[in-house]
ROSE-4610 file (N, C-alpha, C; in Angstrom, 1 decimal, always signed):
// ROSE-4610
residu = [F/F/F/R/R/R/D/D/D/E/E/E/Q/Q/Q/L/L/L/L/L/L/P/P/P/I/I/I/L/L/L/K/K/K/L/L/L/C/C/C/N/N/N/N/N/N/H/H/H/M/M/M/Q/Q/Q/F/F/F/D/D/D/S/S/S/L/L/L/S/S/S/E/E/E/T/T/T/I/I/I/L/L/L/R/R/R/E/E/E/K/K/K/V/V/V/V/V/V/D/D/D/D/D/D/P/P/P/D/D/D/F/F/F/N/N/N/S/S/S/D/D/D/L/L/L/V/V/V/L/L/L/T/T/T/I/I/I/W/W/W/E/E/E/G/G/G/N/N/N/E/E/E/I/I/I/I/I/I/G/G/G/F/F/F/L/L/L/S/S/S/A/A/A/V/V/V/I/I/I/R/R/R/Q/Q/Q/V/V/V/R/R/R/Y/Y/Y/L/L/L/K/K/K/S/S/S/G/G/G/F/F/F/I/I/I/K/K/K/L/L/L/F/F/F/V/V/V/V/V/V/K/K/K/E/E/E/N/N/N/Y/Y/Y/R/R/R/K/K/K/Q/Q/Q/G/G/G/L/L/L/G/G/G/N/N/N/L/L/L/L/L/L/Y/Y/Y/D/D/D/E/E/E/I/I/I/E/E/E/K/K/K/R/R/R/F/F/F/K/K/K/E/E/E/R/R/R/D/D/D/V/V/V/F/F/F/N/N/N/V/V/V/R/R/R/V/V/V/C/C/C/E/E/E/A/A/A/P/P/P/F/F/F/N/N/N/Y/Y/Y/L/L/L/V/V/V/P/P/P/G/G/G/I/I/I/D/D/D/Q/Q/Q/R/R/R/Y/Y/Y/I/I/I/E/E/E/A/A/A/I/I/I/R/R/R/F/F/F/F/F/F/E/E/E/K/K/K/K/K/K/G/G/G/F/F/F/Q/Q/Q/K/K/K/F/F/F/S/S/S/E/E/E/V/V/V/T/T/T/N/N/N/L/L/L/T/T/T/V/V/V/D/D/D/L/L/L/T/T/T/N/N/N/Q/Q/Q/D/D/D/F/F/F/N/N/N/T/T/T/E/E/E/A/A/A/Q/Q/Q/E/E/E/E/E/E/S/S/S/L/L/L/A/A/A/Q/Q/Q/G/G/G/K/K/K/I/I/I/E/E/E/I/I/I/S/S/S/R/R/R]
num = [1/1/1/2/2/2/3/3/3/4/4/4/5/5/5/6/6/6/7/7/7/8/8/8/9/9/9/10/10/10/11/11/11/12/12/12/13/13/13/14/14/14/15/15/15/16/16/16/17/17/17/18/18/18/19/19/19/20/20/20/21/21/21/22/22/22/23/23/23/24/24/24/25/25/25/26/26/26/27/27/27/28/28/28/29/29/29/30/30/30/31/31/31/32/32/32/33/33/33/34/34/34/35/35/35/36/36/36/37/37/37/38/38/38/39/39/39/40/40/40/41/41/41/42/42/42/43/43/43/44/44/44/45/45/45/46/46/46/47/47/47/48/48/48/49/49/49/50/50/50/51/51/51/52/52/52/53/53/53/54/54/54/55/55/55/56/56/56/57/57/57/58/58/58/59/59/59/60/60/60/61/61/61/62/62/62/63/63/63/64/64/64/65/65/65/66/66/66/67/67/67/68/68/68/69/69/69/70/70/70/71/71/71/72/72/72/73/73/73/74/74/74/75/75/75/76/76/76/77/77/77/78/78/78/79/79/79/80/80/80/81/81/81/82/82/82/83/83/83/84/84/84/85/85/85/86/86/86/87/87/87/88/88/88/89/89/89/90/90/90/91/91/91/92/92/92/93/93/93/94/94/94/95/95/95/96/96/96/97/97/97/98/98/98/99/99/99/100/100/100/101/101/101/102/102/102/103/103/103/104/104/104/105/105/105/106/106/106/107/107/107/108/108/108/109/109/109/110/110/110/111/111/111/112/112/112/113/113/113/114/114/114/115/115/115/116/116/116/117/117/117/118/118/118/119/119/119/120/120/120/121/121/121/122/122/122/123/123/123/124/124/124/125/125/125/126/126/126/127/127/127/128/128/128/129/129/129/130/130/130/131/131/131/132/132/132/133/133/133/134/134/134/135/135/135/136/136/136/137/137/137/138/138/138/139/139/139/140/140/140/141/141/141/142/142/142/143/143/143/144/144/144/145/145/145/146/146/146/147/147/147/148/148/148/149/149/149/150/150/150/151/151/151/152/152/152/153/153/153/154/154/154/155/155/155/156/156/156/157/157/157/158/158/158/159/159/159/160/160/160/161/161/161/162/162/162/163/163/163/164/164/164/165/165/165/166/166/166/167/167/167/168/168/168/169/169/169/170/170/170]
x = [+32.5/+31.5/+31.1/+31.1/+30.6/+29.5/+28.6/+27.4/+27.8/+28.9/+29.3/+29.8/+29.9/+30.3/+29.1/+27.9/+26.7/+26.6/+26.9/+26.8/+27.8/+29.1/+30.0/+29.6/+29.1/+28.6/+27.4/+26.5/+25.4/+25.9/+26.9/+27.5/+28.1/+28.9/+29.5/+28.4/+27.4/+26.3/+25.6/+25.2/+24.5/+25.4/+26.6/+27.5/+28.0/+27.9/+28.6/+27.6/+26.4/+25.3/+24.4/+24.7/+24.1/+22.6/+22.0/+20.6/+19.8/+20.4/+19.8/+20.0/+19.1/+19.3/+18.7/+19.5/+19.1/+19.0/+18.1/+18.1/+18.8/+19.1/+19.8/+18.8/+17.5/+16.5/+16.5/+16.5/+16.4/+17.7/+18.9/+20.2/+20.2/+19.8/+19.9/+18.9/+17.7/+16.8/+17.3/+17.9/+18.4/+19.7/+20.5/+21.8/+21.8/+21.8/+21.9/+20.7/+19.5/+18.3/+17.8/+18.5/+18.1/+18.1/+17.1/+17.0/+18.2/+18.9/+20.1/+21.4/+21.4/+22.6/+23.7/+24.9/+26.1/+27.2/+27.7/+28.7/+29.9/+30.2/+31.3/+31.0/+29.8/+29.5/+29.3/+29.7/+29.7/+31.2/+31.6/+33.0/+33.2/+34.2/+34.5/+36.0/+36.3/+37.7/+37.8/+38.8/+39.1/+40.4/+40.5/+41.7/+41.8/+42.6/+42.6/+41.3/+40.7/+39.4/+38.2/+38.5/+37.4/+37.1/+35.8/+35.4/+35.4/+36.0/+36.1/+35.4/+35.1/+34.4/+33.6/+32.5/+31.5/+30.8/+30.6/+29.8/+29.1/+27.8/+26.9/+26.3/+26.4/+25.8/+25.1/+24.2/+23.6/+23.6/+23.3/+23.1/+21.7/+20.9/+19.6/+19.3/+18.5/+18.0/+16.6/+16.6/+15.3/+14.9/+13.8/+13.2/+14.3/+14.9/+15.8/+17.3/+17.5/+18.8/+19.4/+20.6/+21.3/+22.0/+21.8/+22.3/+22.9/+23.9/+24.5/+23.9/+23.6/+23.0/+23.8/+24.4/+25.1/+24.0/+23.8/+22.7/+23.1/+24.3/+24.7/+26.3/+26.7/+28.1/+28.4/+29.4/+29.7/+31.2/+31.8/+33.2/+33.2/+33.9/+33.9/+34.4/+33.8/+34.0/+35.5/+36.2/+37.6/+38.6/+38.0/+38.8/+38.4/+37.5/+37.0/+38.1/+38.1/+39.0/+40.4/+40.6/+41.9/+41.9/+40.9/+41.0/+40.2/+39.7/+39.0/+37.7/+36.9/+35.7/+36.1/+37.1/+37.6/+38.0/+38.7/+39.1/+37.9/+36.9/+35.6/+34.9/+34.7/+34.0/+34.7/+36.0/+36.8/+36.7/+36.7/+36.7/+35.3/+34.2/+32.9/+32.7/+33.2/+33.1/+33.8/+35.0/+35.7/+34.9/+34.3/+33.5/+32.2/+31.7/+30.5/+31.0/+32.1/+32.6/+32.9/+33.4/+33.7/+32.4/+31.3/+30.0/+29.2/+29.9/+29.2/+28.1/+28.4/+27.4/+28.1/+27.4/+28.0/+27.0/+25.9/+24.9/+24.9/+25.2/+25.3/+24.4/+23.6/+22.8/+23.1/+22.9/+23.3/+22.0/+22.0/+21.0/+19.5/+19.2/+17.8/+17.7/+17.8/+17.8/+16.3/+15.7/+14.3/+14.0/+12.9/+12.3/+12.8/+13.8/+14.3/+15.2/+14.8/+15.7/+15.7/+16.8/+16.9/+16.4/+16.9/+16.5/+16.2/+15.4/+15.1/+16.1/+17.3/+18.4/+19.3/+20.3/+21.1/+20.3/+20.2/+19.6/+20.3/+19.6/+20.3/+21.1/+20.9/+21.7/+23.1/+23.3/+24.6/+25.4/+25.8/+26.5/+27.8/+28.6/+29.9/+29.6/+28.6/+28.3/+27.9/+27.1/+26.7/+27.9/+28.7/+29.9/+30.8/+31.0/+31.8/+31.3/+30.0/+29.5/+29.5/+29.3/+29.4/+30.8/+31.8/+33.2/+33.5/+32.7/+32.8/+32.1/+31.4/+30.7/+29.2/+28.7/+27.2/+26.5/+25.3/+24.4/+23.1/+22.6/+21.3/+20.2/+19.2/+18.2/+16.8/+16.7/+15.4/+15.5/+14.5/+14.5/+13.3/+13.6/+12.5/+12.7/+11.6/+11.8/+10.9/+11.5/+10.7/+10.0/+8.7/+8.0/+7.5/+7.8/+7.4/+6.6/+5.5/+4.7/+4.3/+4.5/+4.0/+2.5/+1.8/+0.3/-0.2/+0.7/+0.2/-0.6/-0.4/-1.2/-2.1/-2.6/-3.5/-4.9/-5.8/-7.2/-7.9/-8.4/-9.0/-10.5/-11.1/-12.5/-13.0/-13.9/-14.4/-15.9/-16.5/-17.9/-18.4/-17.6/-18.1/-18.0/-17.0/-16.9/-18.0/-18.3/-19.4/-20.7/-21.0/-22.3/-22.4/-21.4/-21.4/-21.7/-21.1/-21.3/-22.7/-23.2/-24.6/-25.6/-25.4/-26.3/-26.4/-25.3/-25.3/-25.7/-26.3/-26.7/-25.6/-24.4/-23.3/-23.0/-23.0/-22.8/-21.5/-20.8/-19.5/-19.6/-19.2/-19.2/-18.1/-17.8/-16.7/-17.2]
y = [-21.8/-22.4/-23.8/-24.8/-26.1/-26.5/-27.3/-27.7/-28.3/-29.1/-29.7/-28.7/-27.5/-26.5/-25.9/-26.3/-25.8/-26.1/-27.3/-27.6/-26.9/-26.8/-26.0/-24.6/-24.0/-22.6/-22.5/-23.5/-23.4/-23.4/-24.3/-24.3/-23.0/-22.4/-21.1/-20.0/-20.0/-19.0/-19.2/-20.4/-20.7/-20.5/-20.7/-20.5/-19.1/-18.3/-16.9/-15.8/-16.1/-15.0/-15.1/-14.4/-14.5/-14.4/-13.6/-13.3/-14.0/-15.0/-15.7/-17.2/-17.9/-19.4/-19.8/-20.5/-21.0/-22.5/-23.0/-24.4/-24.6/-25.9/-26.2/-25.8/-26.0/-25.7/-24.2/-23.4/-21.9/-21.4/-21.9/-21.5/-21.9/-23.1/-23.5/-22.6/-22.3/-21.5/-20.1/-19.5/-18.1/-18.0/-19.0/-18.9/-19.7/-21.0/-21.8/-21.7/-21.7/-21.8/-20.4/-19.3/-18.0/-18.0/-17.4/-17.4/-16.7/-15.8/-15.1/-15.6/-16.8/-17.5/-17.5/-17.1/-17.2/-17.6/-18.8/-19.3/-18.4/-17.6/-16.6/-15.5/-15.4/-14.3/-14.9/-16.1/-16.8/-17.0/-16.3/-16.3/-17.0/-17.8/-18.4/-18.2/-18.2/-18.2/-19.4/-20.2/-21.4/-21.3/-21.9/-22.2/-23.7/-24.3/-25.8/-26.3/-27.1/-27.7/-26.9/-25.8/-25.0/-23.7/-23.5/-22.3/-21.2/-20.0/-19.0/-17.7/-17.6/-16.5/-16.8/-16.1/-16.4/-15.2/-15.0/-13.9/-14.5/-14.2/-14.6/-13.3/-13.2/-12.0/-12.4/-11.5/-11.7/-10.3/-10.4/-9.2/-9.3/-8.2/-8.2/-6.9/-7.0/-5.8/-5.5/-4.4/-4.0/-2.7/-2.8/-1.7/-1.3/-0.1/+0.4/+0.2/-0.3/-0.2/-1.6/-1.8/-3.1/-2.9/-3.8/-3.7/-5.0/-4.8/-5.9/-6.0/-7.2/-7.4/-8.4/-7.9/-8.8/-9.5/-10.7/-11.4/-11.9/-12.4/-13.1/-12.8/-12.5/-12.1/-12.4/-13.3/-13.7/-14.1/-13.7/-14.1/-14.7/-15.8/-16.5/-15.4/-15.5/-14.4/-14.2/-15.2/-15.0/-14.7/-14.5/-14.1/-12.7/-12.1/-10.7/-9.7/-8.6/-7.5/-7.9/-8.8/-9.2/-9.0/-8.3/-8.0/-9.0/-10.0/-11.0/-10.4/-9.7/-9.0/-8.1/-7.3/-6.4/-7.2/-8.3/-9.2/-9.7/-10.2/-10.6/-9.5/-8.4/-7.3/-6.7/-6.5/-5.9/-6.8/-8.1/-9.0/-9.0/-8.9/-8.9/-7.6/-6.5/-5.2/-5.2/-5.8/-6.0/-6.8/-7.8/-8.7/-7.9/-7.1/-6.3/-5.3/-4.6/-3.6/-4.3/-5.5/-6.2/-6.5/-6.5/-6.7/-5.5/-4.3/-3.0/-2.8/-3.2/-3.0/-2.0/-0.9/+0.2/+0.6/+0.0/+0.2/-1.1/-1.0/-2.2/-2.0/-3.0/-3.0/-4.2/-4.1/-5.1/-5.7/-7.0/-7.9/-7.8/-7.1/-7.1/-7.2/-8.4/-8.7/-9.0/-8.1/-8.3/-9.6/-10.1/-11.3/-12.6/-12.5/-13.7/-13.3/-12.4/-11.9/-12.8/-12.8/-13.6/-12.8/-11.6/-10.6/-9.3/-8.4/-7.1/-6.0/-6.4/-5.4/-5.9/-5.2/-5.6/-5.4/-6.5/-6.4/-5.4/-4.4/-3.3/-3.8/-5.1/-5.6/-6.1/-6.2/-6.5/-5.2/-4.7/-3.4/-3.4/-4.5/-4.6/-4.5/-5.2/-5.2/-3.9/-3.2/-1.8/-0.9/-1.0/-0.1/-0.5/-1.8/-2.2/-1.6/-1.7/-1.2/+0.4/+1.0/+2.5/+2.9/+2.2/+2.5/+2.3/+1.4/+1.2/+2.2/+3.1/+4.2/+4.0/+2.9/+2.7/+3.6/+3.9/+4.8/+4.1/+4.2/+3.7/+4.6/+4.0/+4.9/+4.6/+3.5/+3.2/+2.0/+1.7/+0.6/-0.3/-1.6/-2.5/-3.7/-4.3/-5.3/-6.5/-7.7/-8.9/-9.1/-9.4/-9.6/-11.1/-11.7/-13.1/-13.2/-13.9/-14.1/-15.6/-16.2/-17.6/-17.6/-18.1/-18.2/-19.5/-20.5/-21.9/-22.0/-21.2/-21.3/-20.2/-19.5/-18.4/-18.8/-18.1/-18.4/-17.4/-17.9/-16.9/-16.9/-17.5/-17.5/-16.1/-15.5/-14.2/-14.1/-15.2/-15.3/-14.2/-14.0/-13.1/-11.7/-11.3/-10.0/-9.8/-10.8/-10.7/-10.5/-11.2/-11.1/-9.7/-9.2/-7.8/-6.8/-6.9/-6.0/-6.2/-7.4/-7.7/-7.0/-6.8/-6.1/-4.6/-4.1/-2.7/-2.7/-3.8/-3.9/-3.9/-4.4/-4.5/-6.0/-6.3/-7.7/-7.9/-8.9/-9.2/-10.4/-10.3/-11.4/-11.4/-12.5/-12.5/-11.9]
z = [-15.8/-15.0/-15.5/-14.6/-15.0/-14.0/-14.5/-13.7/-12.3/-12.3/-11.1/-10.0/-10.4/-9.4/-8.6/-9.0/-8.4/-6.9/-6.5/-5.1/-4.2/-4.7/-3.9/-3.8/-4.9/-4.9/-3.9/-3.9/-3.0/-1.5/-1.2/+0.1/+0.5/-0.4/-0.2/+0.1/-0.7/-0.5/+0.9/+1.2/+2.4/+3.6/+3.5/+4.7/+4.9/+3.8/+3.9/+3.4/+3.3/+3.1/+4.3/+5.3/+6.6/+6.6/+5.7/+5.7/+4.6/+3.9/+2.9/+3.0/+2.5/+2.4/+1.1/+0.3/-1.0/-1.0/-1.9/-2.2/-3.5/-3.8/-5.1/-6.2/-6.0/-7.1/-7.4/-6.3/-6.5/-7.2/-6.7/-7.2/-8.7/-9.0/-10.4/-11.3/-10.8/-11.5/-11.8/-10.8/-10.8/-11.6/-11.6/-12.3/-13.7/-13.6/-14.8/-15.7/-15.1/-15.9/-16.3/-16.0/-16.4/-17.9/-18.5/-20.0/-20.7/-19.9/-20.5/-19.9/-19.4/-18.8/-19.9/-19.4/-20.2/-19.3/-19.5/-18.5/-18.4/-19.4/-19.4/-18.4/-17.9/-17.0/-15.6/-15.3/-14.0/-13.6/-12.6/-12.2/-10.8/-10.7/-9.4/-9.1/-7.8/-7.3/-6.4/-6.6/-5.9/-5.1/-4.0/-3.3/-3.1/-3.9/-4.0/-4.5/-3.7/-4.0/-3.4/-2.8/-2.1/-2.9/-3.1/-3.7/-2.6/-2.9/-2.0/-2.5/-3.8/-4.3/-5.5/-5.7/-6.8/-7.2/-8.5/-9.0/-10.2/-10.2/-11.4/-11.9/-13.3/-13.9/-15.2/-15.7/-17.0/-17.7/-19.0/-19.8/-20.3/-20.1/-20.7/-21.4/-22.4/-23.1/-22.4/-21.6/-21.0/-21.6/-22.3/-23.1/-24.1/-24.0/-24.9/-24.5/-23.2/-22.6/-22.4/-22.9/-22.7/-21.4/-20.4/-19.1/-18.6/-17.7/-17.0/-15.6/-15.2/-13.9/-13.1/-12.0/-11.1/-10.2/-10.4/-9.7/-8.3/-8.2/-7.0/-6.9/-5.7/-5.5/-4.0/-3.8/-2.4/-2.4/-1.3/-1.0/+0.4/+0.6/+1.9/+2.9/+4.1/+5.1/+5.4/+5.7/+6.1/+5.0/+3.7/+2.6/+2.2/+2.9/+2.5/+2.9/+2.2/+2.4/+2.0/+1.1/+0.6/-0.9/-1.5/-2.9/-3.8/-3.3/-4.1/-4.7/-3.9/-4.4/-5.5/-5.4/-6.4/-7.7/-7.5/-8.6/-9.4/-8.7/-9.3/-10.0/-9.3/-9.9/-11.1/-11.0/-12.1/-13.3/-13.1/-14.3/-14.9/-14.1/-14.7/-15.4/-14.9/-15.5/-16.9/-16.9/-18.2/-19.2/-18.8/-19.7/-20.2/-19.3/-19.7/-20.8/-20.6/-21.5/-22.9/-22.9/-24.1/-24.9/-24.2/-24.8/-25.0/-24.9/-25.0/-24.0/-22.8/-21.7/-20.7/-20.5/-19.7/-18.6/-18.5/-17.4/-16.6/-15.3/-14.5/-13.2/-12.9/-11.7/-10.9/-9.6/-8.7/-8.0/-8.1/-7.4/-7.8/-8.9/-9.3/-10.8/-11.2/-12.7/-13.1/-13.8/-14.1/-14.8/-14.7/-15.3/-14.6/-13.8/-13.1/-12.0/-11.1/-10.1/-8.9/-8.2/-6.9/-5.8/-5.7/-4.7/-5.4/-4.7/-5.4/-5.2/-4.8/-4.5/-3.4/-3.0/-1.9/-0.6/+0.1/+1.5/+2.3/+2.9/+3.6/+4.8/+5.2/+6.3/+5.9/+4.6/+4.0/+3.9/+5.0/+5.0/+4.3/+4.4/+3.7/+2.2/+1.7/+0.3/-0.2/+0.5/+0.2/+0.1/+1.1/+1.0/-0.1/-0.4/-1.5/-2.8/-3.1/-4.4/-4.4/-3.3/-3.2/-3.6/-3.1/-3.4/-4.9/-5.6/-7.0/-7.8/-7.1/-7.8/-8.0/-7.4/-7.5/-6.6/-7.0/-6.1/-5.9/-4.7/-4.4/-5.0/-5.7/-6.3/-5.8/-5.1/-4.5/-3.5/-2.8/-1.9/-2.1/-2.3/-2.5/-1.5/-1.0/+0.0/-0.4/-0.3/-0.4/+0.9/+0.9/+2.1/+2.2/+3.3/+3.4/+4.7/+4.7/+5.9/+5.9/+7.1/+7.3/+7.6/+6.7/+6.8/+7.2/+7.5/+7.7/+9.0/+10.0/+11.3/+11.5/+10.4/+10.5/+10.5/+11.2/+11.2/+10.3/+9.2/+8.2/+8.3/+9.3/+9.5/+9.8/+9.0/+9.1/+9.4/+9.9/+10.1/+11.1/+12.2/+13.2/+12.7/+12.0/+11.4/+10.3/+9.5/+8.5/+9.2/+10.3/+11.0/+11.5/+12.1/+12.6/+11.5/+10.4/+9.3/+8.7/+8.7/+8.2/+9.0/+10.3/+11.1/+10.7/+10.1/+9.6/+8.2/+7.7/+6.3/+5.3/+5.7/+4.8/+4.5/+3.3/+2.9/+2.2/+2.6/+2.0/+1.1/-0.1/-1.1/-2.0/-2.7/-3.7/-5.0]
């Protein structure tokens, strides 16, 4: 991995991760600026000058367990089901084993995670990891709400409660 690959990786992610959109700042924070970043755990596949596959992983000691975390994994859509995902995964698994890492989790690297797990809408990804022997053990969701146009004035509700001798205060 080299820093100049970040923008082509960003383009790959934004064009081929249907339910996610990354900025350069977020991608850099979650990959390169991760406190456990190791360029040997960032894998890319290129066809000529075009990146067609990417996998970013880290190794962390969480409590008593040394674990590998696959943070980001994407293959260009028209290259899927041709073995590239297997190639990336098998290589990262080999590198984990070389470092005595035998516990691997996908998409939820504590302390600096990008997403809390595989989004359930990425059915191909879920099937891929199930075929690799992974098992779902819980479900977590990132919740986002646009609050920019919300009215937070509560005077009417507070007056109504005050009539019942209920006072609201900080």
